[in-house]
C-alpha positions in Angstrom: 101.0 145.6 101.2 99.0 145.8 98.1 96.3 148.0 96.8 93.4 146.4 94.6 91.0 148.4 92.7 87.7 146.9 91.8 84.6 148.3 89.9 81.2 147.2 91.2 77.6 148.4 90.3 75.4 148.6 93.3 71.8 149.9 92.9 72.5 150.8 89.5 75.6 153.0 90.6 79.1 152.3 89.4 81.4 152.3 92.5 85.0 152.1 92.6 86.7 150.3 95.3 90.4 150.7 96.4 91.4 147.9 98.7 94.6 148.6 100.8 95.7 145.2 101.9 98.0 145.5 104.9 99.6 142.8 106.7 99.1 142.5 110.4 101.4 144.0 112.8 101.2 143.1 116.2 101.1 146.4 117.7 99.3 149.6 116.6 102.2 152.0 115.2 100.6 155.1 116.6 102.1 158.2 114.7 103.4 156.0 111.7 102.2 154.7 108.5 99.3 152.9 110.0 97.8 156.0 111.1 98.0 157.3 107.4 96.4 154.0 106.2 93.6 154.6 108.5 93.0 158.3 107.4 93.1 157.1 103.7 90.2 154.5 104.3 86.7 154.9 104.5 85.7 151.8 106.0 87.5 148.5 107.5 87.5 144.9 107.0 89.6 143.2 109.7 90.3 139.5 108.9 91.5 137.0 111.6 92.3 133.3 111.2 89.9 131.0 113.2 93.0 128.8 113.5 95.1 131.6 115.1 94.1 133.1 118.6 96.6 135.6 118.3 95.2 137.2 115.2 91.8 137.4 116.8 93.2 138.7 119.9 94.8 141.8 118.3 91.5 142.9 117.1 90.2 145.0 119.9 93.3 147.1 120.1 93.3 147.6 116.3 89.6 148.7 116.5 90.1 151.0 119.4 93.0 152.6 117.4 90.9 153.0 114.2 87.8 154.5 116.1 90.2 156.9 118.1 91.8 158.0 114.7 88.6 158.2 112.7 85.7 159.0 115.1 87.6 161.5 117.0 87.8 163.7 114.1 84.2 163.8 112.9 82.1 162.0 115.6 80.8 159.8 112.8 80.6 156.0 113.2 83.4 154.4 111.2 82.0 151.2 109.4 84.1 148.1 110.6 83.5 144.3 109.8 85.4 141.6 111.7 85.8 138.6 109.4 86.8 135.1 110.6 88.7 133.4 107.7 89.5 129.7 107.0 86.0 128.5 107.9 86.9 125.4 105.8 89.6 124.4 108.4 87.0 123.8 111.3 89.2 120.9 112.4 91.8 123.2 113.3 89.6 126.0 114.7 90.7 127.8 118.0 88.3 130.5 118.0 84.7 129.9 118.0 82.0 131.7 115.9 80.4 132.7 119.1 83.6 134.5 120.3 83.8 136.4 117.0 80.1 137.3 116.9 80.4 138.6 120.8 83.6 140.5 120.0 81.9 142.4 117.1 78.8 142.9 119.1 80.7 144.5 122.1 82.8 146.6 119.7 79.7 147.6 117.5 81.2 146.1 114.2 79.7 143.6 111.7 80.9 140.0 111.7 81.2 137.3 109.1 83.0 133.9 108.8 84.3 132.9 105.4 86.6 130.6 103.7 88.9 132.1 101.2 89.6 128.8 99.9 86.0 128.0 99.0 
């Protein structure tokens, strides 16, 4: 786990981001440190590898866990974005772009595909 901090100017306003980079765990750890991480955050970016079906398949459970923890408290929609990484490895792709878009649409999340290598 790592916490990164980054300053960015958006619309003339200085914004400080604290990004808590958490490795994937295969199950939601209710009542544990994962719940504390969720309470700490204001928004979520969940990244999966387009070359790893298991990293994609865990997303619905993670998103349901996040929404239950955050939206249950104040009834406000929590910002969640799903990001498919490793777009440059299209020859190893096992999760299609369409699958990612459909999952994001069904769970009311944003969606992007990127390549961290590029």
